[in-house]
C-alpha beads as a LAMMPS data file, in Angstrom:
LAMMPS data file: protein, C-alpha beads

336 atoms
335 bonds

1 atom types
1 bond types

-500.0 500.0 xlo xhi
-500.0 500.0 ylo yhi
-500.0 500.0 zlo zhi

Masses

1 110.0

Atoms # bond

1 1 1 -196.025 124.268 -111.481
2 1 1 -199.105 122.930 -112.896
3 1 1 -197.871 119.269 -112.819
4 1 1 -196.741 119.768 -108.973
5 1 1 -200.815 121.368 -108.120
6 1 1 -202.297 118.360 -109.477
7 1 1 -200.044 116.034 -107.754
8 1 1 -200.968 118.128 -104.259
9 1 1 -204.608 117.288 -105.231
10 1 1 -203.986 113.264 -105.902
11 1 1 -201.208 112.760 -102.570
12 1 1 -204.876 114.734 -100.976
13 1 1 -207.840 112.745 -102.515
14 1 1 -205.674 109.270 -101.501
15 1 1 -205.332 110.738 -97.838
16 1 1 -207.483 109.063 -95.534
17 1 1 -210.672 112.015 -94.256
18 1 1 -209.678 113.952 -91.399
19 1 1 -210.792 113.259 -88.037
20 1 1 -213.741 116.184 -87.453
21 1 1 -213.471 119.240 -85.534
22 1 1 -214.689 119.519 -82.104
23 1 1 -216.470 122.699 -83.033
24 1 1 -218.681 120.345 -85.619
25 1 1 -222.065 120.622 -84.851
26 1 1 -225.382 119.310 -85.510
27 1 1 -226.019 115.721 -86.065
28 1 1 -222.802 115.143 -84.347
29 1 1 -222.221 113.317 -81.050
30 1 1 -219.021 113.324 -78.555
31 1 1 -216.606 110.200 -79.651
32 1 1 -216.587 108.683 -75.773
33 1 1 -220.361 109.244 -75.616
34 1 1 -220.837 107.214 -79.495
35 1 1 -218.071 104.141 -77.911
36 1 1 -220.400 104.185 -75.389
37 1 1 -224.017 103.805 -76.621
38 1 1 -222.755 100.908 -79.064
39 1 1 -222.319 99.568 -75.389
40 1 1 -218.037 98.344 -75.633
41 1 1 -217.636 100.717 -72.319
42 1 1 -218.896 103.698 -70.332
43 1 1 -218.529 107.369 -71.213
44 1 1 -215.452 107.283 -68.803
45 1 1 -213.820 103.912 -69.691
46 1 1 -213.992 105.010 -73.797
47 1 1 -212.385 108.783 -72.144
48 1 1 -209.436 106.308 -70.939
49 1 1 -209.082 103.872 -74.237
50 1 1 -209.121 107.602 -75.956
51 1 1 -206.006 108.535 -74.255
52 1 1 -204.387 105.692 -74.291
53 1 1 -204.775 105.929 -78.577
54 1 1 -206.770 103.575 -78.668
55 1 1 -209.782 105.130 -80.887
56 1 1 -208.795 106.266 -84.259
57 1 1 -211.898 108.352 -86.647
58 1 1 -211.766 108.217 -89.498
59 1 1 -208.476 105.417 -89.849
60 1 1 -206.865 108.750 -88.267
61 1 1 -205.407 108.054 -84.350
62 1 1 -207.096 110.533 -81.292
63 1 1 -205.581 111.286 -77.908
64 1 1 -208.578 113.811 -76.838
65 1 1 -211.937 113.392 -75.667
66 1 1 -213.262 116.646 -77.476
67 1 1 -213.979 115.779 -80.737
68 1 1 -217.325 115.652 -82.524
69 1 1 -218.676 112.660 -85.020
70 1 1 -221.805 112.344 -87.467
71 1 1 -222.642 109.066 -89.295
72 1 1 -220.588 109.372 -91.810
73 1 1 -217.578 108.903 -90.014
74 1 1 -215.675 105.462 -89.259
75 1 1 -214.952 105.349 -85.804
76 1 1 -212.821 102.077 -84.130
77 1 1 -210.879 101.222 -81.479
78 1 1 -208.135 98.421 -81.149
79 1 1 -208.589 98.642 -85.221
80 1 1 -211.707 97.010 -85.348
81 1 1 -214.307 99.170 -85.819
82 1 1 -217.662 99.383 -83.543
83 1 1 -220.618 97.377 -83.651
84 1 1 -223.818 98.321 -85.668
85 1 1 -226.512 100.038 -82.894
86 1 1 -228.506 98.024 -81.149
87 1 1 -231.928 98.161 -79.333
88 1 1 -231.440 99.935 -76.069
89 1 1 -232.049 97.190 -73.274
90 1 1 -231.973 96.764 -69.854
91 1 1 -231.429 93.700 -67.099
92 1 1 -231.515 93.112 -63.896
93 1 1 -228.740 91.209 -62.368
94 1 1 -228.680 89.972 -58.633
95 1 1 -224.813 90.120 -57.306
96 1 1 -223.824 87.664 -55.276
97 1 1 -221.252 88.532 -52.637
98 1 1 -217.595 88.632 -53.490
99 1 1 -217.653 90.214 -57.099
100 1 1 -216.373 92.552 -58.187
101 1 1 -217.706 94.972 -60.421
102 1 1 -215.215 95.627 -63.031
103 1 1 -213.925 93.858 -66.541
104 1 1 -211.332 92.998 -64.673
105 1 1 -208.720 92.741 -61.955
106 1 1 -205.196 93.483 -61.793
107 1 1 -205.367 90.961 -58.916
108 1 1 -207.350 88.201 -60.108
109 1 1 -209.998 88.202 -58.313
110 1 1 -213.086 87.077 -60.052
111 1 1 -215.744 89.702 -61.672
112 1 1 -218.924 90.118 -62.179
113 1 1 -218.820 89.926 -66.241
114 1 1 -216.721 86.421 -66.304
115 1 1 -219.723 85.212 -64.571
116 1 1 -222.935 86.823 -66.435
117 1 1 -224.589 84.293 -68.810
118 1 1 -222.924 83.781 -72.089
119 1 1 -225.971 84.498 -74.589
120 1 1 -226.230 88.344 -73.071
121 1 1 -224.952 91.040 -75.395
122 1 1 -221.986 93.350 -74.182
123 1 1 -223.133 95.251 -71.546
124 1 1 -221.874 97.839 -68.790
125 1 1 -222.775 98.743 -65.192
126 1 1 -225.175 100.938 -64.527
127 1 1 -223.199 102.408 -61.068
128 1 1 -221.430 99.360 -59.103
129 1 1 -221.526 97.792 -56.269
130 1 1 -218.476 96.540 -53.640
131 1 1 -217.040 93.295 -53.011
132 1 1 -218.912 92.156 -50.693
133 1 1 -222.487 93.656 -51.560
134 1 1 -225.218 92.426 -52.651
135 1 1 -228.375 92.350 -54.483
136 1 1 -229.900 94.699 -57.672
137 1 1 -227.386 95.425 -59.903
138 1 1 -228.868 96.812 -63.625
139 1 1 -226.848 96.008 -66.804
140 1 1 -227.172 97.402 -69.693
141 1 1 -226.064 97.721 -73.563
142 1 1 -226.380 101.374 -74.004
143 1 1 -223.580 103.647 -72.128
144 1 1 -225.195 106.337 -73.102
145 1 1 -228.288 105.258 -70.587
146 1 1 -226.283 103.389 -67.857
147 1 1 -224.854 107.061 -67.925
148 1 1 -227.903 108.665 -66.879
149 1 1 -229.235 106.621 -64.557
150 1 1 -226.418 107.036 -62.353
151 1 1 -226.492 110.562 -62.567
152 1 1 -228.525 111.986 -58.768
153 1 1 -230.089 114.589 -61.007
154 1 1 -232.192 111.294 -62.321
155 1 1 -233.558 111.123 -58.562
156 1 1 -233.213 107.421 -58.626
157 1 1 -234.219 106.447 -55.192
158 1 1 -231.599 103.012 -54.082
159 1 1 -232.748 101.487 -51.194
160 1 1 -230.957 98.662 -49.188
161 1 1 -231.236 96.482 -46.302
162 1 1 -228.829 96.590 -43.740
163 1 1 -227.334 94.445 -41.344
164 1 1 -225.596 95.744 -38.252
165 1 1 -223.366 94.984 -35.282
166 1 1 -224.450 97.705 -32.777
167 1 1 -227.548 99.678 -31.689
168 1 1 -229.175 102.660 -32.666
169 1 1 -232.213 104.639 -32.258
170 1 1 -234.961 105.254 -34.846
171 1 1 -234.376 109.371 -33.680
172 1 1 -230.556 108.932 -34.369
173 1 1 -231.635 107.624 -37.936
174 1 1 -233.786 110.415 -38.194
175 1 1 -231.285 113.259 -37.965
176 1 1 -230.424 111.774 -41.018
177 1 1 -233.579 112.778 -42.907
178 1 1 -231.137 116.442 -43.015
179 1 1 -227.935 114.922 -44.665
180 1 1 -224.592 114.389 -42.963
181 1 1 -220.822 115.820 -43.937
182 1 1 -218.462 113.255 -42.758
183 1 1 -214.549 113.924 -43.468
184 1 1 -215.710 116.760 -46.101
185 1 1 -218.141 114.546 -48.211
186 1 1 -221.862 115.653 -47.419
187 1 1 -224.091 112.818 -48.029
188 1 1 -228.289 114.339 -48.960
189 1 1 -230.497 113.437 -47.379
190 1 1 -230.957 109.478 -45.995
191 1 1 -234.491 107.288 -45.531
192 1 1 -233.275 105.716 -43.232
193 1 1 -235.664 102.837 -40.624
194 1 1 -235.251 101.123 -37.655
195 1 1 -236.981 97.555 -38.670
196 1 1 -235.641 94.821 -35.851
197 1 1 -232.696 93.626 -33.267
198 1 1 -231.707 90.732 -33.780
199 1 1 -228.749 89.876 -30.965
200 1 1 -226.337 92.242 -31.040
201 1 1 -227.459 93.203 -34.631
202 1 1 -229.949 95.784 -35.840
203 1 1 -231.389 94.894 -39.523
204 1 1 -232.176 98.494 -41.138
205 1 1 -233.509 99.658 -44.197
206 1 1 -231.363 102.333 -45.757
207 1 1 -232.736 104.778 -48.860
208 1 1 -230.415 106.653 -50.721
209 1 1 -230.568 108.961 -53.825
210 1 1 -226.807 109.974 -54.669
211 1 1 -225.032 106.709 -54.650
212 1 1 -221.775 108.042 -53.362
213 1 1 -218.928 105.336 -52.341
214 1 1 -219.057 103.469 -49.486
215 1 1 -222.102 105.576 -49.034
216 1 1 -223.848 103.485 -46.807
217 1 1 -221.186 102.110 -45.117
218 1 1 -219.469 105.413 -44.112
219 1 1 -222.432 107.169 -42.452
220 1 1 -223.148 104.099 -40.334
221 1 1 -219.832 103.436 -39.319
222 1 1 -220.547 107.454 -37.560
223 1 1 -223.596 105.842 -36.589
224 1 1 -221.149 103.418 -34.772
225 1 1 -222.831 100.777 -36.467
226 1 1 -220.118 97.581 -37.719
227 1 1 -222.171 96.576 -41.722
228 1 1 -222.135 92.643 -41.793
229 1 1 -224.447 92.748 -44.800
230 1 1 -225.522 94.234 -47.162
231 1 1 -228.330 94.135 -50.464
232 1 1 -229.745 96.621 -52.676
233 1 1 -233.673 95.900 -53.345
234 1 1 -234.364 97.951 -55.739
235 1 1 -233.014 100.970 -57.731
236 1 1 -235.755 103.467 -58.989
237 1 1 -238.808 101.062 -60.256
238 1 1 -237.086 98.060 -60.175
239 1 1 -236.918 95.290 -57.670
240 1 1 -235.097 92.541 -57.047
241 1 1 -237.993 90.245 -55.896
242 1 1 -237.652 86.785 -55.804
243 1 1 -234.936 86.962 -58.928
244 1 1 -232.729 84.202 -57.970
245 1 1 -228.634 85.452 -57.262
246 1 1 -226.372 85.160 -59.832
247 1 1 -229.751 85.593 -62.078
248 1 1 -230.116 87.927 -64.378
249 1 1 -233.768 88.953 -66.284
250 1 1 -234.528 91.460 -68.838
251 1 1 -236.797 93.991 -68.703
252 1 1 -239.144 94.589 -71.218
253 1 1 -238.982 97.746 -74.497
254 1 1 -242.159 98.851 -73.424
255 1 1 -241.822 98.371 -69.318
256 1 1 -238.458 100.143 -69.707
257 1 1 -239.513 102.779 -72.096
258 1 1 -242.286 104.002 -69.831
259 1 1 -240.023 103.672 -66.526
260 1 1 -237.769 106.482 -67.563
261 1 1 -240.073 108.756 -69.533
262 1 1 -239.581 111.317 -72.537
263 1 1 -236.878 113.423 -70.860
264 1 1 -234.642 110.243 -69.495
265 1 1 -235.557 108.941 -72.829
266 1 1 -233.711 111.785 -74.818
267 1 1 -231.166 112.760 -71.933
268 1 1 -229.979 108.814 -72.515
269 1 1 -229.836 108.728 -76.093
270 1 1 -232.419 105.870 -76.191
271 1 1 -232.727 104.238 -78.755
272 1 1 -236.298 101.556 -78.782
273 1 1 -236.907 101.302 -82.670
274 1 1 -232.898 99.566 -83.727
275 1 1 -233.151 95.259 -83.606
276 1 1 -231.794 93.254 -80.748
277 1 1 -227.473 91.590 -81.317
278 1 1 -229.664 88.556 -81.786
279 1 1 -231.782 90.355 -85.140
280 1 1 -228.651 91.311 -86.595
281 1 1 -226.374 88.724 -86.034
282 1 1 -229.381 85.847 -87.211
283 1 1 -229.421 85.158 -91.200
284 1 1 -232.407 86.331 -93.179
285 1 1 -234.760 83.532 -93.185
286 1 1 -237.501 81.999 -91.385
287 1 1 -237.759 79.149 -88.637
288 1 1 -239.766 77.034 -88.770
289 1 1 -241.020 76.234 -85.072
290 1 1 -239.841 72.420 -84.106
291 1 1 -242.639 70.610 -82.410
292 1 1 -242.734 69.755 -78.775
293 1 1 -241.061 66.560 -77.932
294 1 1 -243.403 64.667 -76.499
295 1 1 -245.958 65.782 -78.960
296 1 1 -248.557 67.689 -76.712
297 1 1 -249.004 70.615 -75.977
298 1 1 -246.978 72.847 -72.889
299 1 1 -250.304 72.078 -70.142
300 1 1 -250.228 75.693 -67.969
301 1 1 -250.396 75.262 -64.596
302 1 1 -254.272 75.454 -63.173
303 1 1 -255.607 75.376 -59.363
304 1 1 -256.838 73.032 -57.335
305 1 1 -260.384 71.979 -58.863
306 1 1 -260.167 73.139 -62.418
307 1 1 -260.389 70.763 -65.427
308 1 1 -256.957 70.343 -66.957
309 1 1 -256.143 71.895 -70.327
310 1 1 -256.780 68.091 -73.272
311 1 1 -253.139 67.767 -74.569
312 1 1 -252.962 66.287 -77.916
313 1 1 -253.266 62.001 -78.352
314 1 1 -250.145 60.068 -79.927
315 1 1 -250.606 59.489 -83.063
316 1 1 -251.424 56.147 -83.289
317 1 1 -249.407 53.701 -84.522
318 1 1 -250.185 52.572 -88.885
319 1 1 -252.995 49.465 -88.662
320 1 1 -251.851 46.317 -91.765
321 1 1 -253.636 46.765 -94.212
322 1 1 -256.512 43.756 -94.737
323 1 1 -256.354 42.138 -98.672
324 1 1 -259.498 42.820 -99.968
325 1 1 -260.715 39.653 -101.570
326 1 1 -263.535 41.043 -103.680
327 1 1 -262.452 39.469 -107.608
328 1 1 -261.108 36.184 -106.775
329 1 1 -265.362 35.963 -104.893
330 1 1 -266.512 36.955 -108.109
331 1 1 -265.122 34.679 -109.912
332 1 1 -266.212 31.520 -107.678
333 1 1 -270.005 32.991 -108.370
334 1 1 -270.157 32.897 -112.096
335 1 1 -268.989 28.946 -111.624
336 1 1 -271.261 27.873 -110.299

Bonds

1 1 1 2
2 1 2 3
3 1 3 4
4 1 4 5
5 1 5 6
6 1 6 7
7 1 7 8
8 1 8 9
9 1 9 10
10 1 10 11
11 1 11 12
12 1 12 13
13 1 13 14
14 1 14 15
15 1 15 16
16 1 16 17
17 1 17 18
18 1 18 19
19 1 19 20
20 1 20 21
21 1 21 22
22 1 22 23
23 1 23 24
24 1 24 25
25 1 25 26
26 1 26 27
27 1 27 28
28 1 28 29
29 1 29 30
30 1 30 31
31 1 31 32
32 1 32 33
33 1 33 34
34 1 34 35
35 1 35 36
36 1 36 37
37 1 37 38
38 1 38 39
39 1 39 40
40 1 40 41
41 1 41 42
42 1 42 43
43 1 43 44
44 1 44 45
45 1 45 46
46 1 46 47
47 1 47 48
48 1 48 49
49 1 49 50
50 1 50 51
51 1 51 52
52 1 52 53
53 1 53 54
54 1 54 55
55 1 55 56
56 1 56 57
57 1 57 58
58 1 58 59
59 1 59 60
60 1 60 61
61 1 61 62
62 1 62 63
63 1 63 64
64 1 64 65
65 1 65 66
66 1 66 67
67 1 67 68
68 1 68 69
69 1 69 70
70 1 70 71
71 1 71 72
72 1 72 73
73 1 73 74
74 1 74 75
75 1 75 76
76 1 76 77
77 1 77 78
78 1 78 79
79 1 79 80
80 1 80 81
81 1 81 82
82 1 82 83
83 1 83 84
84 1 84 85
85 1 85 86
86 1 86 87
87 1 87 88
88 1 88 89
89 1 89 90
90 1 90 91
91 1 91 92
92 1 92 93
93 1 93 94
94 1 94 95
95 1 95 96
96 1 96 97
97 1 97 98
98 1 98 99
99 1 99 100
100 1 100 101
101 1 101 102
102 1 102 103
103 1 103 104
104 1 104 105
105 1 105 106
106 1 106 107
107 1 107 108
108 1 108 109
109 1 109 110
110 1 110 111
111 1 111 112
112 1 112 113
113 1 113 114
114 1 114 115
115 1 115 116
116 1 116 117
117 1 117 118
118 1 118 119
119 1 119 120
120 1 120 121
121 1 121 122
122 1 122 123
123 1 123 124
124 1 124 125
125 1 125 126
126 1 126 127
127 1 127 128
128 1 128 129
129 1 129 130
130 1 130 131
131 1 131 132
132 1 132 133
133 1 133 134
134 1 134 135
135 1 135 136
136 1 136 137
137 1 137 138
138 1 138 139
139 1 139 140
140 1 140 141
141 1 141 142
142 1 142 143
143 1 143 144
144 1 144 145
145 1 145 146
146 1 146 147
147 1 147 148
148 1 148 149
149 1 149 150
150 1 150 151
151 1 151 152
152 1 152 153
153 1 153 154
154 1 154 155
155 1 155 156
156 1 156 157
157 1 157 158
158 1 158 159
159 1 159 160
160 1 160 161
161 1 161 162
162 1 162 163
163 1 163 164
164 1 164 165
165 1 165 166
166 1 166 167
167 1 167 168
168 1 168 169
169 1 169 170
170 1 170 171
171 1 171 172
172 1 172 173
173 1 173 174
174 1 174 175
175 1 175 176
176 1 176 177
177 1 177 178
178 1 178 179
179 1 179 180
180 1 180 181
181 1 181 182
182 1 182 183
183 1 183 184
184 1 184 185
185 1 185 186
186 1 186 187
187 1 187 188
188 1 188 189
189 1 189 190
190 1 190 191
191 1 191 192
192 1 192 193
193 1 193 194
194 1 194 195
195 1 195 196
196 1 196 197
197 1 197 198
198 1 198 199
199 1 199 200
200 1 200 201
201 1 201 202
202 1 202 203
203 1 203 204
204 1 204 205
205 1 205 206
206 1 206 207
207 1 207 208
208 1 208 209
209 1 209 210
210 1 210 211
211 1 211 212
212 1 212 213
213 1 213 214
214 1 214 215
215 1 215 216
216 1 216 217
217 1 217 218
218 1 218 219
219 1 219 220
220 1 220 221
221 1 221 222
222 1 222 223
223 1 223 224
224 1 224 225
225 1 225 226
226 1 226 227
227 1 227 228
228 1 228 229
229 1 229 230
230 1 230 231
231 1 231 232
232 1 232 233
233 1 233 234
234 1 234 235
235 1 235 236
236 1 236 237
237 1 237 238
238 1 238 239
239 1 239 240
240 1 240 241
241 1 241 242
242 1 242 243
243 1 243 244
244 1 244 245
245 1 245 246
246 1 246 247
247 1 247 248
248 1 248 249
249 1 249 250
250 1 250 251
251 1 251 252
252 1 252 253
253 1 253 254
254 1 254 255
255 1 255 256
256 1 256 257
257 1 257 258
258 1 258 259
259 1 259 260
260 1 260 261
261 1 261 262
262 1 262 263
263 1 263 264
264 1 264 265
265 1 265 266
266 1 266 267
267 1 267 268
268 1 268 269
269 1 269 270
270 1 270 271
271 1 271 272
272 1 272 273
273 1 273 274
274 1 274 275
275 1 275 276
276 1 276 277
277 1 277 278
278 1 278 279
279 1 279 280
280 1 280 281
281 1 281 282
282 1 282 283
283 1 283 284
284 1 284 285
285 1 285 286
286 1 286 287
287 1 287 288
288 1 288 289
289 1 289 290
290 1 290 291
291 1 291 292
292 1 292 293
293 1 293 294
294 1 294 295
295 1 295 296
296 1 296 297
297 1 297 298
298 1 298 299
299 1 299 300
300 1 300 301
301 1 301 302
302 1 302 303
303 1 303 304
304 1 304 305
305 1 305 306
306 1 306 307
307 1 307 308
308 1 308 309
309 1 309 310
310 1 310 311
311 1 311 312
312 1 312 313
313 1 313 314
314 1 314 315
315 1 315 316
316 1 316 317
317 1 317 318
318 1 318 319
319 1 319 320
320 1 320 321
321 1 321 322
322 1 322 323
323 1 323 324
324 1 324 325
325 1 325 326
326 1 326 327
327 1 327 328
328 1 328 329
329 1 329 330
330 1 330 331
331 1 331 332
332 1 332 333
333 1 333 334
334 1 334 335
335 1 335 336
């Protein structure tokens, strides 16, 4: 009997630890949230991966997202462990027309992620823009932050410039402030302004807080307008500005932390203390700064009439050594 107990104890010790219980508490988070924070996918995509059997905890495959994991648990996707979590980062991207906001398209259409610069870390988008919509799209390496910024409860205003075929009055646009219901879908308060008329088209400024699927197009369709150009120019405090089409610009960590504030930072679980992906991948050594190719400091552009910064002169060519004939001269003097 004792031998059987010892054998069972050995088998339990050799078996991998089971996944945490759905009721596990302090210091733990939902597994989909952990995957999203690692920047692999959004929480919704992570839940789909879990249902497909692609996620394992402590070498045991799970099929339900209702599981919490703690710091000691080992989470893997497709057999690969999650990457080390890096500092929360946010990027502003000027999305061109004709690109899908998705990782892959079954019809082979081009996507934004295939067009992003290669030096960027793994990122997810904050919401989506339609195929023909252009302008500001925010990207982040933290799925938890993306989730919070997408929520209408966050209250961040999304502002668009719209060109539409047809005509409309400012009075009709003002009535959108109280919201509108279309095909059973309720759209909240909308701020719209008629900027100018250009031939058979009108230019509008459209501001919404919910960002429901095709909201701008659906609302203007009811007003008799057909949208033929849609540009998102701002999302909350972040502006498209003069960012070139297809360009990417990172938001400074201090600026991001200040704009989020304490409440959104806590809700998103943002981490501004962790190192960036570049620092995680870099070897632990000091790299000396290479000299400027021209041998001079880079000049700053100054206004007319100002004194330009004095550049360093290039090193002078070595001069040939002059022969010293002091010893020979002394010998001649003695003979004389």
